[in-house]
C-alpha positions as CSV (number, residue, x, y, z in Angstrom):
1,M,-20.6,2.4,11.0
2,N,-20.0,4.0,14.4
3,E,-20.3,0.6,16.2
4,Y,-17.1,-0.6,14.7
5,L,-13.5,0.2,15.7
6,Q,-12.5,3.2,13.5
7,Y,-10.3,6.2,13.3
8,S,-10.2,9.2,11.0
9,Q,-7.6,11.9,10.1
10,N,-8.0,15.1,8.2
11,I,-5.3,15.9,5.7
12,I,-4.5,18.5,3.0
13,V,-3.0,17.3,-0.3
14,T,0.4,18.9,-0.6
15,V,2.8,19.6,-3.5
16,N,4.9,16.6,-2.4
17,D,1.8,14.3,-2.6
18,T,1.2,15.0,-6.3
19,D,2.8,14.1,-9.6
20,F,3.5,16.3,-12.6
21,N,-0.2,16.1,-13.5
22,G,-1.2,17.5,-10.2
23,L,-2.9,14.2,-9.1
24,V,-2.1,12.3,-5.9
25,K,0.7,9.8,-6.3
26,P,0.5,6.2,-5.2
27,S,3.2,6.8,-2.6
28,A,1.0,9.5,-1.1
29,I,-2.1,7.3,-1.0
30,L,0.0,4.4,0.6
31,G,1.4,7.0,3.0
32,Y,-2.1,8.1,4.0
33,F,-3.0,4.5,4.7
34,Q,0.2,3.9,6.6
35,D,-0.2,7.0,8.8
36,V,-3.8,6.4,9.8
37,A,-3.2,2.7,10.5
38,T,-0.1,3.5,12.6
39,T,-2.0,6.0,14.7
40,H,-5.0,3.8,15.1
41,A,-3.0,0.8,16.0
42,A,-1.4,2.7,18.9
43,I,-4.8,3.9,20.1
44,I,-6.2,0.4,20.3
45,G,-3.1,-1.0,22.0
46,V,-1.3,-2.8,19.1
47,G,1.0,0.1,18.0
48,Y,4.8,0.2,17.5
49,D,5.7,0.6,21.1
50,E,3.4,-2.1,22.3
51,M,4.6,-4.5,19.6
52,V,8.3,-3.9,20.2
53,A,7.7,-4.5,24.0
54,K,6.5,-8.0,22.9
55,N,9.5,-8.3,20.4
56,L,7.0,-8.1,17.5
57,A,6.6,-5.9,14.5
58,W,3.8,-5.4,12.0
59,V,4.7,-6.2,8.4
60,L,2.6,-5.2,5.4
61,I,2.2,-8.0,2.9
62,R,-0.5,-6.8,0.5
63,T,-2.4,-3.7,-0.3
64,S,-5.1,-2.6,-2.8
65,Y,-7.0,0.6,-3.6
66,K,-9.5,1.9,-6.2
67,V,-9.7,5.4,-7.3
68,V,-13.2,7.0,-7.9
69,R,-11.6,10.4,-8.5
70,S,-8.0,11.3,-7.9
71,P,-7.7,14.1,-5.3
72,M,-5.7,17.2,-6.4
73,L,-3.3,19.7,-4.9
74,G,-4.8,21.7,-2.0
75,E,-7.9,19.4,-1.4
76,Q,-8.9,18.7,2.2
77,L,-9.5,14.9,2.7
78,T,-10.7,12.7,5.5
79,V,-9.1,9.3,5.8
80,T,-10.9,6.7,7.8
81,T,-9.7,3.2,8.7
82,F,-11.5,0.1,10.1
83,P,-9.7,-3.1,11.1
84,E,-11.4,-6.4,10.2
85,K,-11.6,-9.4,12.5
86,P,-8.0,-10.8,12.8
87,R,-7.3,-14.2,11.5
88,I,-4.6,-16.6,12.8
89,S,-1.8,-15.3,10.7
90,D,-2.9,-11.9,9.4
91,V,-5.3,-9.0,9.8
92,N,-6.9,-6.7,7.2
93,R,-7.6,-3.0,7.4
94,S,-10.0,-1.1,5.3
95,Y,-9.6,2.5,4.3
96,Y,-12.0,5.1,2.9
97,I,-10.9,8.6,1.7
98,Y,-13.5,11.3,1.4
99,D,-13.3,14.8,0.0
100,S,-14.6,17.9,1.7
101,A,-18.1,17.3,0.4
102,G,-18.2,13.9,2.0
103,E,-17.9,12.1,-1.4
104,L,-15.8,8.9,-1.5
105,V,-12.7,9.4,-3.7
106,I,-10.6,6.3,-2.8
107,S,-11.2,3.0,-1.1
108,G,-8.6,0.5,-0.2
109,A,-7.4,-2.2,2.2
110,S,-4.1,-3.7,3.4
111,K,-3.1,-7.1,4.8
112,W,-0.7,-7.2,7.8
113,C,1.1,-10.0,9.7
114,A,3.0,-9.9,12.9
115,I,6.6,-11.0,12.9
116,D,8.8,-12.1,15.8
117,L,11.8,-9.7,15.6
118,T,14.3,-12.3,16.9
119,A,13.1,-15.5,15.3
120,H,11.8,-13.8,12.1
121,K,8.8,-16.0,12.1
122,L,5.1,-15.3,12.0
123,N,3.3,-14.7,15.2
124,R,-0.4,-15.3,15.8
125,C,-2.5,-12.1,15.2
126,A,-5.8,-13.0,16.8
127,P,-4.4,-13.0,20.5
128,L,-3.2,-9.4,20.0
129,F,-6.8,-8.3,19.6
130,A,-8.3,-10.5,22.4
131,H,-9.3,-7.5,24.4
132,F,-12.0,-6.7,21.7
133,D,-15.2,-8.5,21.1
134,N,-15.7,-9.8,17.5
135,S,-18.6,-7.4,17.0
136,A,-16.1,-4.5,17.1
137,F,-14.6,-5.4,13.8
138,I,-16.1,-4.3,10.5
139,P,-17.4,-7.4,8.7
140,T,-17.0,-6.2,5.1
141,Q,-14.2,-5.3,2.7
142,P,-14.3,-2.1,0.6
143,F,-14.6,-4.0,-2.7
144,D,-14.4,-7.5,-4.2
145,D,-11.0,-9.2,-4.8
146,V,-9.2,-7.0,-2.4
147,N,-5.5,-7.8,-1.6
148,P,-5.1,-10.5,-4.3
149,K,-2.0,-12.6,-4.6
150,L,-0.3,-11.5,-7.8
151,P,1.3,-14.0,-10.2
152,A,4.9,-13.8,-11.5
153,I,5.3,-11.5,-14.4
154,S,6.6,-14.4,-16.5
155,D,3.3,-16.2,-16.1
156,Y,1.6,-13.8,-18.6
157,G,3.5,-15.4,-21.5
158,V,4.3,-12.1,-23.3
159,T,7.5,-10.2,-24.0
160,I,8.6,-8.2,-20.9
161,D,10.1,-4.8,-21.3
162,E,13.8,-4.3,-20.7
163,P,14.5,-3.9,-16.9
164,T,15.3,-0.6,-15.4
165,A,17.9,-0.5,-12.5
166,F,17.5,1.5,-9.3
167,T,19.2,1.7,-5.9
168,V,17.6,2.0,-2.4
169,Q,18.6,5.3,-0.9
170,V,18.7,6.4,2.8
171,T,15.6,8.5,2.3
172,D,13.7,5.3,1.2
173,L,14.0,3.7,4.6
174,D,11.5,3.1,7.4
175,R,12.3,2.8,11.1
176,Y,13.3,-0.9,10.7
177,H,15.8,0.2,8.0
178,H,13.8,-1.5,5.2
179,M,12.6,0.3,2.1
180,N,9.4,1.9,3.3
181,N,6.2,0.4,1.9
182,A,4.9,3.8,0.5
183,K,8.2,4.3,-1.4
184,Y,7.3,1.4,-3.7
185,G,4.6,3.7,-5.0
186,D,7.2,6.1,-6.4
187,A,9.2,3.1,-7.7
188,V,6.1,2.1,-9.7
189,L,5.6,5.5,-11.2
190,N,9.3,5.6,-12.3
191,I,8.9,2.2,-13.9
192,C,5.7,3.2,-15.8
193,G,7.5,6.3,-17.2
194,L,6.5,9.7,-18.4
195,A,4.8,8.8,-21.6
196,M,2.3,6.4,-20.0
197,L,1.5,8.8,-17.2
198,K,0.8,11.6,-19.6
199,S,-2.1,9.7,-21.2
200,R,-3.4,7.6,-18.3
201,S,-4.2,7.8,-14.6
202,I,-4.6,5.0,-12.1
203,A,-8.0,3.3,-11.6
204,R,-6.8,0.5,-9.4
205,F,-3.6,-0.4,-7.7
206,D,-2.6,-3.8,-6.2
207,A,0.7,-4.6,-4.5
208,N,2.4,-7.6,-2.9
209,Y,5.3,-7.1,-0.6
210,I,7.4,-10.3,-0.8
211,S,10.9,-9.6,0.6
212,Q,12.8,-6.7,2.0
213,L,15.2,-4.2,0.4
214,F,17.8,-2.3,2.4
215,V,19.9,0.8,1.8
216,G,22.4,0.3,-1.1
217,D,20.5,-2.7,-2.5
218,K,20.2,-2.5,-6.3
219,Y,17.0,-3.7,-7.8
220,S,15.8,-4.3,-11.3
221,S,12.2,-3.4,-12.3
222,Y,10.3,-5.3,-15.0
223,K,7.0,-4.4,-16.6
224,V,4.6,-5.5,-19.2
225,T,1.3,-3.8,-20.3
226,I,-1.5,-6.0,-21.5
227,G,-4.6,-4.1,-22.6
228,N,-5.5,-1.7,-19.9
229,T,-3.3,-3.3,-17.2
230,T,0.4,-3.0,-16.3
231,H,2.1,-5.7,-14.4
232,I,5.3,-4.9,-12.5
233,E,7.9,-6.9,-10.7
234,I,10.9,-5.7,-8.7
235,K,13.9,-8.1,-8.1
236,K,16.9,-7.6,-5.9
237,S,19.8,-7.5,-8.5
238,S,22.3,-9.4,-6.4
239,T,20.1,-12.5,-5.8
240,N,17.4,-12.2,-8.4
241,D,14.9,-12.6,-5.5
242,V,11.5,-11.0,-6.1
243,A,10.9,-8.2,-3.6
244,F,7.6,-6.7,-4.9
245,R,4.9,-7.1,-7.4
246,A,2.2,-4.6,-8.5
247,R,-0.7,-4.5,-10.9
248,I,-2.1,-1.2,-12.2
249,E,-5.4,-0.8,-14.0
250,W,-5.7,2.4,-15.9
251,H,-8.3,4.8,-17.3
252,A,-7.9,7.8,-19.5
253,K,-6.1,10.7,-17.7
254,Q,-8.4,12.6,-15.4
255,V,-9.0,16.1,-16.7
256,I,-7.7,18.7,-14.3
257,K,-10.1,21.6,-13.8
């Protein structure tokens, strides 16, 4: 794997990273992905400062991960990221999280696009990586069907639970003053609720980021569970526009030792 562009960070799972079960929260996993991607992008010349100088910004549009084993409080982990060959309008990143024994515990990927900050239109991604040969990019994804486009929750044709209302807080914001991508992980746990999380843990998490939420925005969260999968949709209350969709596949709650 050393021939491909890559970057690794070592982290310790903290109290703030875990839920009441002592397992790593989706927001923490998404945060690990976001942190390692942000640092690596700067190293290879497509980071925040370089993008802003070109009046551009990276926008996350989809992410997925699978859990082999959920890390717990105090564990030392290594997070490694590999960018894939950029396409015209987007670029994927792969992520692998290993425990201190070198065993894979989580794998994932995210799909990013570049946005012109003035025109609010897509910018071509491939030219941003023109200084790298195609052989520098990892040719494989971490698992099949990564970063899928999720259907509307109404497409499942079943009764949807009553919506729950939330409001975007100042502490939810990123540097662009949007609700931070990782914060949606906490929103998902709040939507699922205590009872479900007492009996289940996440096996796979898929998310689609569709439109932006800003401080003070009220949003309604809808969910339906079919078999072993929960489907979630977040809509901005004032416009009923969909901001976010997620799909969670569950397994029986991991036993904490």
